[in-house]
C-alpha positions in Angstrom: -41.5 2.2 297.6 -40.8 -1.5 297.6 -42.3 -4.0 295.1 -44.5 -6.8 296.3 -43.9 -10.0 294.3 -45.3 -13.5 294.4 -42.0 -14.8 295.8 -42.4 -12.6 298.9 -45.9 -14.0 299.7 -46.8 -16.7 302.2 -46.6 -20.1 300.5 -50.4 -20.7 300.7 -51.0 -17.5 298.8 -48.6 -17.9 295.9 -50.5 -18.1 292.6 -51.8 -21.5 291.7 -54.0 -22.7 288.9 -56.1 -25.1 290.8 -56.1 -24.1 294.5 -57.8 -21.1 296.0 -56.4 -19.6 299.2 -58.4 -20.3 302.4 -60.3 -17.5 304.0 -57.9 -17.7 306.9 -54.9 -17.3 304.6 -56.5 -14.3 302.9 -57.1 -12.6 306.2 -53.5 -13.2 307.4 -52.3 -11.5 304.1 -54.8 -8.7 304.6 -53.4 -7.9 308.0 -49.8 -8.2 306.7 -50.1 -5.9 303.8 -53.0 -3.5 304.7 -53.2 -3.7 308.5 -56.9 -4.7 308.5 -58.2 -7.5 310.7 -60.9 -8.6 308.4 -62.6 -7.8 305.0 -65.6 -5.5 304.9 -68.9 -6.9 303.6 -68.5 -8.2 300.0 -64.7 -7.7 299.8 -63.8 -11.2 300.8 -66.2 -12.8 298.3 -64.9 -10.6 295.4 -61.3 -11.5 296.2 -62.0 -15.2 296.5 -63.8 -15.2 293.2 -60.9 -13.4 291.4 -58.3 -15.7 292.9 -60.4 -18.6 291.7 -60.2 -17.2 288.2 -63.7 -15.7 288.0 -64.1 -12.2 286.5 -66.4 -10.2 288.8 -68.5 -7.1 289.1 -68.5 -5.4 292.5 -71.2 -2.8 293.4 -70.5 -1.2 296.7 -71.7 2.1 298.1 -69.2 5.0 297.9 -66.6 4.7 300.5 -67.1 1.0 301.2 -63.8 -0.2 300.0 -64.2 -1.2 296.4 -60.6 -0.4 295.6 -59.2 -2.8 298.1 -60.7 -5.7 296.1 -58.2 -5.1 293.3 -55.3 -3.8 295.4 -55.3 -6.9 297.6 -55.9 -9.3 294.7 -53.1 -7.7 292.6 -50.5 -8.8 295.2 -51.5 -12.4 294.7 -51.4 -12.5 290.9 -48.2 -13.3 289.0 -48.3 -10.4 286.5 -49.3 -6.7 286.2 -52.8 -5.5 287.2 -53.9 -2.8 284.8 -56.4 -0.3 286.2 -58.5 2.0 284.0 -59.7 5.0 286.0 -61.6 8.0 284.7 -60.0 10.8 286.7 -56.4 11.8 287.5 -57.4 12.8 291.0 -58.8 9.3 291.6 -55.5 7.7 290.4 -53.3 10.0 292.6 -55.3 9.3 295.7 -55.1 5.6 295.3 -51.4 5.7 294.4 -50.8 7.6 297.6 -52.7 5.0 299.6 -50.7 2.1 298.0 -47.4 4.0 298.6 -48.3 4.2 302.3 -48.7 0.4 302.3 -45.4 -0.2 300.6 -47.1 -1.5 297.4 -45.4 -0.7 294.1 -47.9 1.1 291.9 -47.7 3.9 289.3 -49.7 5.7 286.7 -49.0 6.8 283.2 -50.6 10.2 282.8 -50.2 13.7 281.3 -48.6 15.1 284.4 -45.4 12.9 284.1 -42.3 14.2 282.4 -40.8 12.1 279.6 -38.1 10.8 282.0 -40.8 9.8 284.6 -42.8 8.0 282.0 -39.7 6.1 280.8 -39.0 5.1 284.4 -42.5 3.8 285.0 -42.4 1.7 281.8 -39.0 0.3 282.8 -40.3 -0.6 286.3 -43.4 -2.3 284.7 -41.3 -4.3 282.3 -39.0 -5.4 285.1 -41.9 -6.6 287.3 -41.2 -4.0 290.0 -44.6 -2.4 289.5 -47.6 -4.6 290.4 -50.4 -2.0 289.6 -50.4 0.4 286.7 -53.2 3.0 286.5 -54.2 4.7 283.2 -57.1 6.5 281.6 -59.1 4.8 278.9 -57.9 7.5 276.5 -54.3 6.2 277.0 -55.1 3.2 274.8 -55.2 5.6 271.8 -51.6 6.5 272.5 -49.4 4.8 269.9 -46.4 4.6 272.2 -48.5 3.2 275.1 -50.0 0.5 272.9 -46.5 -0.6 271.8 -45.5 -0.7 275.4 -48.5 -2.5 276.9 -48.5 -5.2 274.2 -45.1 -6.3 275.5 -46.2 -6.7 279.1 -47.9 -9.8 280.7 -51.1 -8.7 282.4 -53.0 -10.8 285.0 -56.1 -8.6 285.5 -57.9 -5.6 284.0 -59.7 -3.4 286.5 -62.3 -0.9 285.3 -63.1 1.7 287.9 -66.4 3.7 287.7 -67.4 0.9 285.3 -70.9 2.2 284.8 -69.3 4.5 282.3 -69.4 1.6 279.8 -73.2 1.3 279.9 -75.3 3.4 277.5 -78.1 3.0 280.2 -75.8 4.6 282.8 -75.7 8.2 284.0 -72.1 8.9 282.9 -71.7 7.0 279.6 -68.3 7.4 278.1 -68.1 6.0 274.6 -64.4 5.1 274.8 -65.3 2.6 277.6 -67.2 0.5 275.0 -63.8 -0.4 273.5 -62.5 -1.9 276.7 -63.8 -5.4 276.1 -61.9 -5.5 272.7 -58.8 -4.1 274.3 -59.0 -6.8 277.0 -59.3 -9.5 274.3 -56.4 -8.1 272.2 -54.1 -8.0 275.2 -55.3 -11.6 276.3 -56.1 -10.5 279.8 -57.6 -13.5 281.6 -59.3 -11.7 284.5 -61.6 -8.7 284.8 -62.9 -6.7 287.8 -65.6 -4.0 287.3 -66.1 -1.5 290.1 -69.0 0.9 290.6 -71.0 2.5 293.4 -74.1 3.4 291.3 -75.8 0.9 289.0 -79.4 0.2 288.5 -80.4 -3.4 287.7 -80.4 -2.7 283.9 -76.9 -1.1 284.1 -75.3 -3.8 286.1 -76.5 -6.6 283.8 -75.4 -4.6 280.8 -71.9 -4.2 282.3 -71.6 -7.9 283.1 -72.8 -8.9 279.7 -70.1 -6.8 277.9 -67.3 -8.6 279.8 -69.0 -12.0 279.8 -69.2 -11.9 283.7 -71.5 -14.6 285.0 -74.5 -13.0 286.9 -73.5 -15.3 289.8 -70.2 -13.3 290.1 -71.9 -9.9 290.6 -71.4 -8.9 294.2 -73.7 -6.1 295.5 -73.7 -5.1 299.1 -76.5 -3.1 300.7 -76.9 0.4 299.4 -78.6 1.9 302.5 -76.4 4.1 304.8 -78.1 4.7 308.2 -75.7 7.5 309.1 -76.8 9.8 306.3 -79.6 12.3 307.0 -81.3 13.4 303.8 -83.1 16.7 303.5 -84.7 18.4 300.6 -85.3 22.0 301.4 -87.4 24.1 299.0 -85.8 27.6 298.8 -86.1 30.5 296.4 -83.1 32.0 294.6 -83.3 35.2 296.7 -83.0 33.2 299.9 -80.5 30.6 298.8 -77.3 32.2 300.0 -78.8 33.0 303.4 -80.2 29.5 303.7 -76.8 28.1 302.7 -75.0 30.1 305.4 -77.6 29.0 308.0 -77.2 25.4 307.1 -73.4 25.5 307.2 -73.4 27.3 310.6 -75.7 24.6 312.0 -73.1 21.9 311.0 -69.7 21.1 312.3 -66.7 19.8 310.5 -65.8 19.7 306.8 -68.3 19.9 304.0 -68.7 20.0 300.2 -71.1 22.4 298.5 -72.0 21.3 294.9 -73.0 23.7 292.2 -73.6 23.3 288.4 -71.5 26.1 286.9 -67.9 27.1 287.3 -68.9 30.8 287.8 -71.3 29.9 290.6 -68.6 27.9 292.4 -66.4 31.0 292.5 -69.2 33.4 293.5 -70.4 31.1 296.3 -66.9 30.5 297.7 -66.2 34.2 297.7 -69.5 34.8 299.6 -68.7 32.2 302.2 -65.2 33.6 302.7 -66.7 37.1 303.2 -68.8 35.6 306.0 -65.6 34.3 307.7 -65.8 30.7 306.5 -62.7 29.0 305.2 -64.0 28.1 301.8 -62.4 27.5 298.4 -63.8 27.0 294.8 -62.9 24.0 292.8 -63.8 23.4 289.1 -62.4 22.1 285.8 -61.5 25.7 284.7 -58.6 25.8 287.2 -55.1 24.6 286.3 -54.2 21.2 287.6 -51.8 22.7 290.2 -54.5 25.0 291.6 -57.0 22.1 291.9 -54.4 19.9 293.6 -53.6 22.7 296.1 -57.3 23.2 296.9 -57.8 19.5 297.4 -54.7 19.2 299.6 -55.8 22.1 301.8 -59.2 20.4 302.2 -57.7 17.1 303.1 -55.4 18.8 305.6 -58.4 20.7 307.2 -57.0 24.1 306.1 -60.3 24.6 304.2 -63.5 23.7 305.9 -65.6 23.8 302.7 -65.0 23.3 299.0 -67.6 24.8 296.7 -67.3 22.6 293.6 -68.7 21.4 290.3 -69.0 17.6 289.9 -65.3 17.6 288.9 -64.5 17.3 292.6 -65.0 14.3 294.8 -64.3 11.1 292.9 -61.7 9.2 294.9 -61.6 11.8 297.7 -60.7 9.6 300.7 -61.6 12.0 303.5 -63.6 10.1 306.1 -64.8 13.1 308.2 -66.9 15.0 305.7 -69.9 15.9 307.9 -72.1 17.4 305.3 -72.8 17.7 301.6 -75.0 20.5 300.4 -76.4 20.7 296.8 -76.7 24.4 296.1 -77.9 23.6 292.6 -79.8 20.5 291.4 -77.6 17.5 290.6 -77.7 16.1 287.1 -79.4 12.8 288.0 -80.3 10.5 290.9 -77.0 8.6 290.2 -75.0 11.8 290.5 -76.9 12.8 293.7 -76.1 9.4 295.2 -72.4 9.6 294.3 -72.1 13.1 295.7 -73.9 12.5 299.0 -71.9 9.3 299.4 -68.8 11.3 300.1 -70.3 12.3 303.5 -69.8 10.3 306.7 -67.4 7.6 305.4 -66.3 7.2 309.0 -69.8 6.0 309.9 -70.7 9.0 312.0 -73.9 11.0 311.5 -73.7 13.3 308.5 -76.1 15.6 306.7 -77.0 15.8 303.0 -79.0 18.8 302.2 -80.5 19.9 298.8 -81.5 23.6 298.5 -84.0 22.9 295.8 -86.1 24.8 293.3 -86.8 24.5 289.6 -84.7 27.5 288.5 -81.7 25.4 287.4 -83.7 22.7 285.5 -83.1 24.4 282.2 -79.3 24.6 282.8 -79.1 20.8 283.6 -81.3 20.0 280.6 -79.1 22.2 278.3 -76.1 20.0 278.9 -78.2 17.2 277.4 -79.5 19.1 274.4 -76.0 20.4 273.6 -74.8 16.8 273.1 -77.4 15.9 270.5 -75.9 16.4 267.0 -78.0 17.8 264.3 -79.0 15.6 261.4 -76.8 17.7 259.0 -73.8 17.3 261.3 -74.2 13.5 261.3 -74.7 13.5 257.5 -71.4 15.5 257.2 -69.5 12.9 259.1 -70.9 10.0 257.0 -70.1 12.0 253.8 -66.6 12.7 255.1 -65.9 9.0 255.6 -67.1 8.2 252.1 -65.3 11.0 250.4 -62.0 10.8 252.3 -62.0 7.1 253.0 -61.1 6.0 249.5 -63.3 2.9 250.0 -60.7 1.2 252.3 -59.4 3.4 255.1 -60.4 6.7 256.7 -58.2 8.9 258.8 -59.7 11.3 261.3 -58.4 13.9 263.7 -61.1 14.5 266.4 -60.8 18.3 266.9 -60.8 19.0 263.1 -63.9 16.8 262.5 -65.7 18.2 265.5 -65.3 21.7 264.2 -66.2 20.7 260.6 -69.4 18.8 261.6 -70.4 21.2 264.5 -70.6 18.2 266.9 -69.1 18.4 270.3 -66.2 15.9 270.8 -68.0 13.7 273.3 -71.1 13.1 271.2 -68.7 12.7 268.2 -67.0 9.9 270.0 -70.4 8.3 270.6 -71.3 8.7 267.0 -68.1 6.9 265.9 -68.8 4.1 268.3 -72.3 3.7 266.9 -70.8 3.5 263.4 -68.5 0.8 264.7 -71.3 -1.2 266.2 -73.2 -1.0 262.9 -70.2 -2.3 261.1 -69.7 0.9 259.0 -66.2 1.5 260.3 -63.7 -0.6 262.3 -60.8 1.0 264.3 -57.4 -0.2 263.0 -54.9 2.0 264.9 -54.0 5.5 265.8 -50.8 7.4 265.2 -49.3 10.7 266.0 -49.6 13.4 263.4 -46.3 14.8 264.6 -43.2 12.8 265.7 -40.0 14.6 266.4 -36.8 13.9 268.3 -33.5 15.4 269.3 -30.2 13.7 270.2 -29.0 13.6 273.7 -25.9 11.6 272.8 -23.8 11.9 269.7 -25.1 9.9 266.7 -21.8 8.0 266.3 -21.9 7.0 270.0 -25.5 5.8 269.6 -24.8 3.7 266.5 -21.7 2.1 268.2 -24.0 0.5 270.7 -25.7 -1.8 268.1 -24.8 -4.7 265.8 -24.4 -4.1 262.1 -28.0 -4.8 261.1 -29.6 -2.6 263.7 -26.9 0.1 263.2 -27.8 0.2 259.5 -31.6 0.5 260.3 -31.1 3.3 262.8 -28.7 5.1 260.5 -31.4 5.0 257.8 -33.9 6.6 260.2 -31.3 9.4 261.1 -30.6 10.0 257.4 -34.3 10.3 256.5 -35.0 12.8 259.3 -35.5 16.5 258.4 -33.7 18.5 261.1 -34.4 22.1 261.9 -31.7 23.2 264.3 -32.0 20.7 267.2 -35.3 18.9 266.6 -35.8 16.5 263.7 -38.9 15.0 262.1 -38.5 11.5 260.6 -39.8 11.3 257.0 -41.9 8.1 257.4 -43.1 8.1 253.8 -39.6 8.3 252.5 -38.4 5.5 254.8 -41.3 3.3 253.6 -40.7 4.1 249.9 -36.9 3.6 250.1 -36.6 0.8 252.6 -40.1 -0.6 253.1 -40.0 0.3 256.8 -43.4 0.2 258.4 -44.4 3.1 260.6 -44.7 1.0 263.8 -41.2 -0.4 263.3 -39.7 3.1 263.1 -41.7 4.3 266.1 -40.7 1.3 268.1 -37.0 2.0 267.4 -37.4 5.6 268.4 -39.2 4.6 271.6 -36.3 2.2 272.4 -33.7 5.0 271.9 -35.8 7.3 274.1 -36.0 4.7 276.8 -32.2 4.4 276.8 -31.8 8.2 277.0 -30.1 8.3 273.6 -32.7 10.7 272.2 -35.6 12.8 273.5 -38.8 11.9 271.7 -42.0 14.1 271.4 -45.3 13.0 269.9 -48.4 15.1 269.3 -51.7 15.1 267.5 -53.6 11.8 267.5 -54.9 10.7 264.1 -57.2 7.7 264.2 -57.4 5.2 261.3 -60.5 3.2 260.5 -61.3 0.4 258.1 -64.4 1.5 256.0 -67.4 -0.6 254.9 -68.7 1.5 251.9 -71.9 -0.6 251.5 -73.2 0.3 254.9 -72.0 4.0 254.7 -73.9 4.5 251.4 -77.2 3.4 252.9 -79.4 6.5 252.4 -81.1 5.9 255.8 -77.9 5.7 257.8 -77.7 9.3 258.9 -81.4 9.3 259.9 -80.9 6.1 261.9 -78.0 7.6 263.8 -79.9 10.8 264.4 -82.8 8.8 265.8 -80.4 7.1 268.2 -79.3 10.5 269.6 -82.8 11.8 269.8 -83.9 8.7 271.7 -80.9 9.1 274.0 -81.8 12.8 274.5 -85.4 11.8 275.5 -84.1 9.3 278.0 -81.7 11.8 279.6 -84.4 14.5 279.9 -86.7 11.9 281.5 -83.8 11.1 283.9 -83.9 14.8 285.0 -87.7 14.6 285.5 -87.2 11.5 287.5 -84.8 13.4 289.8 -87.4 16.1 290.4 -90.0 13.4 291.2 -87.6 11.9 293.7 -87.1 15.2 295.5 -90.9 15.6 295.7 -91.7 12.1 297.0 -94.1 11.7 299.8 -92.5 8.5 301.2 -89.1 7.8 302.7 -86.2 9.2 300.6 -83.6 6.7 301.9 -85.9 3.7 301.1 -86.7 5.0 297.6 -83.0 5.8 296.8 -82.0 2.3 297.8 -84.7 0.7 295.7 -83.7 2.7 292.7 -80.3 0.9 292.9 -81.9 -2.5 293.2 -81.4 -2.8 297.0 -84.7 -4.3 298.3 -83.5 -4.9 301.9 -83.8 -1.3 303.3 -86.3 -0.2 305.9 -89.5 1.4 304.5 -89.2 4.2 307.0 -85.6 5.4 307.8 -86.5 8.1 310.4 -83.7 10.3 309.2 -84.9 12.1 306.1 -87.1 15.2 305.6 -90.1 13.1 304.5 -89.9 10.9 307.6 -89.8 14.1 309.6 -93.1 15.1 308.0 -91.6 17.7 305.6 -92.1 16.5 302.0 -90.9 19.0 299.5 -92.8 20.8 296.7 -90.5 22.6 294.3 -91.3 25.7 292.3 -89.7 28.6 290.4 -88.3 31.6 292.4 -90.0 34.0 290.0 -91.8 34.1 286.7 -89.5 33.3 283.8 -88.6 36.3 281.7 -89.2 35.3 278.2 -88.3 37.5 275.2 -91.1 38.8 272.9 -91.7 37.5 269.4 -90.4 40.8 268.1 -87.1 40.4 270.0 -86.7 36.8 268.7 -87.2 38.0 265.1 -84.6 40.7 265.6 -82.1 38.3 267.2 -82.5 35.7 264.4 -82.3 38.4 261.7 -79.0 39.6 263.2 -77.8 36.0 263.5 -78.5 35.3 259.8 -76.8 38.6 258.8 -73.7 37.8 260.8 -73.4 34.2 259.4 -73.9 35.5 255.9 -71.1 38.0 256.4 -68.9 35.1 257.5 -69.8 33.0 254.4 -71.6 30.5 256.5 -74.9 28.7 255.9 -78.1 30.2 257.4 -79.0 28.7 260.8 -81.4 25.7 261.2 -84.3 25.8 263.6 -82.2 23.6 266.0 -79.1 25.9 265.8 -81.1 29.0 266.2 -82.8 27.5 269.3 -79.4 26.6 270.8 -78.2 30.1 270.1 -81.1 31.7 272.0 -80.7 29.2 274.8 -76.9 29.9 275.1 -75.9 26.3 274.4 -72.4 26.3 272.9 -71.5 24.1 270.0 -68.2 24.3 267.9 -69.7 26.5 265.2 -70.6 29.2 267.7 -67.0 29.7 268.7 -65.8 29.5 265.0 -68.2 32.2 263.9 -68.0 34.3 267.2 -71.7 34.0 267.8 -71.3 34.5 271.6 -70.6 38.2 270.9 -74.0 38.8 269.4 -76.6 40.4 271.8 -79.1 37.6 271.1 -76.8 34.8 272.4 -78.5 33.3 275.5 -81.4 35.8 275.2 -83.8 33.1 276.3 -81.5 31.3 278.7 -84.2 31.4 281.5 -86.5 29.3 279.4 -86.4 25.6 279.0 -85.0 24.5 275.6 -88.2 22.7 274.5 -90.2 25.9 275.1 -87.6 28.0 273.1 -87.8 25.6 270.2 -91.6 25.5 270.2 -91.8 29.3 270.3 -89.3 29.6 267.4 -91.0 26.9 265.4 -94.2 29.0 265.4 -92.3 31.9 264.0 -90.1 29.9 261.6 -92.5 29.9 258.6 -93.0 33.6 258.9 -89.2 34.1 259.2 -88.7 32.0 256.1 -91.2 34.0 254.1 -89.3 37.1 255.1 -86.1 35.5 254.0 -84.7 35.7 257.5 -84.2 32.0 258.2 
């Protein structure tokens, strides 16, 4: 795979500080490097803005060529383009595309061997690699930060950029740190990419990166080739209806489900009916997921039955249908998922087999991510007690278990504490650093001058070896020689790059600066809990909004486009179930089976007895409600609560109903000494 550099570009396209390439020159370069005669709608404007030095936000429908905006621009910038992407599959697909065009690109990710990672970093340093793709979590990697700080970067690209907005449907707290990373690395140009952004979300994204609203490029959202159908169906009839719909279609399709178990069960059912189907979900090993995706791309599988883990970055143009077997999580998720159909512009069908049975399951994902007040108070107290008034060290898994807060909401909590000024991230380091020699010590030391040789010899002498592998004693090195941790790690990284040693690093520990005055505010935990409760209310409302959308009495295509701030769509599309005179009314397949009060009392009595035997605190109303709903949190695994017969006893009920039922019994249970 050859590298594309500025020197190989046409003269009129070589980087300049005061001259932007002409549209004609850009199209000649597009044909030369990508084989396309002209840009799609919006692409040319985004590229021109970037090459003129203007950071931009591009909002294009799924499959409309967002990635080309950065891929093309990267060739005409003098230094590296760094791309932050949320999914490994997304990176691999884009890397394969770039390799096919002879464009030097790579990723640094968990699938690479140490030797492969070293090679990528060497190629980036030498300028051979023009595009480097990483996940946002990579910035927490101590070795990566040392590496990337030494590289000149022309542009930062944030794919699926809606993840940065707390108003968005897929908020990821680590994305909030990208603006500060961008400033620290002195990256002059930013491109944000997304397919799904409401007006509030797009303005929020632009504000965070100081992108002028005039440099937001949004193309039309409406896709005339997608036929949208909402089909009310009971649970008893759902499989038969799914089979009927699939047999009425031709070509490849995706069936989306909510749970991993459902993916496997539905795929097995379809296979038993003679359909080439395979399941895909996050519970599979990477190799198994990659094999399923490869078979689907090669048309060896007609259908993939998948959770939302499948689809992002899937560049298969001939997907003829997308069926939602279960309700999607939100209108944004629905839009993304149906957007994978018909990318070749040919007619394609998007069918939702809808009822209200799965609403509680979708809602429970939200409720499970709302920390209890006591958990938040535990985190604040931990920072005060272990932070010695200056710095606080934190290992995410350990704190998640201790506070009973899932890791994603724990990240969100820490970001909120940052935004309030209570803590400030300083750096992260590896809890475990070890190495082994590939070459003889004497041979290694002989490669360096006297000063460096002395420093390296000190590292080797202050290393505790157990057989082959050794752990450098960083405290001893600091006390004896005053060697800072980052200097030792940089030296070991260099030796690893040169293949003198093999280096392994594990267990991220994050270090924060502490503002004790803010942390000791007695209202802080309540304020933070209020933030999460407010977020929970908004997310539950988002699910209700989805149900309202499916039950609309006016054109689905028109309303979907308006939701994403596209006001130019026809009011009647003529190719949705509402326009065909078939508006949907959703209901439950059968009456919800709710446990009796006596059963609830028995379950909570057993729960309290079990926790007492484990030396744990009695359950709160919130914890007890989650237990009955089957919503897993860290403490449930630690205390083996899933094994109790009452776990998920009320899983058919919606969480708000469970909590209300239990609240009515709570005073009585307290009087009995049960809760």
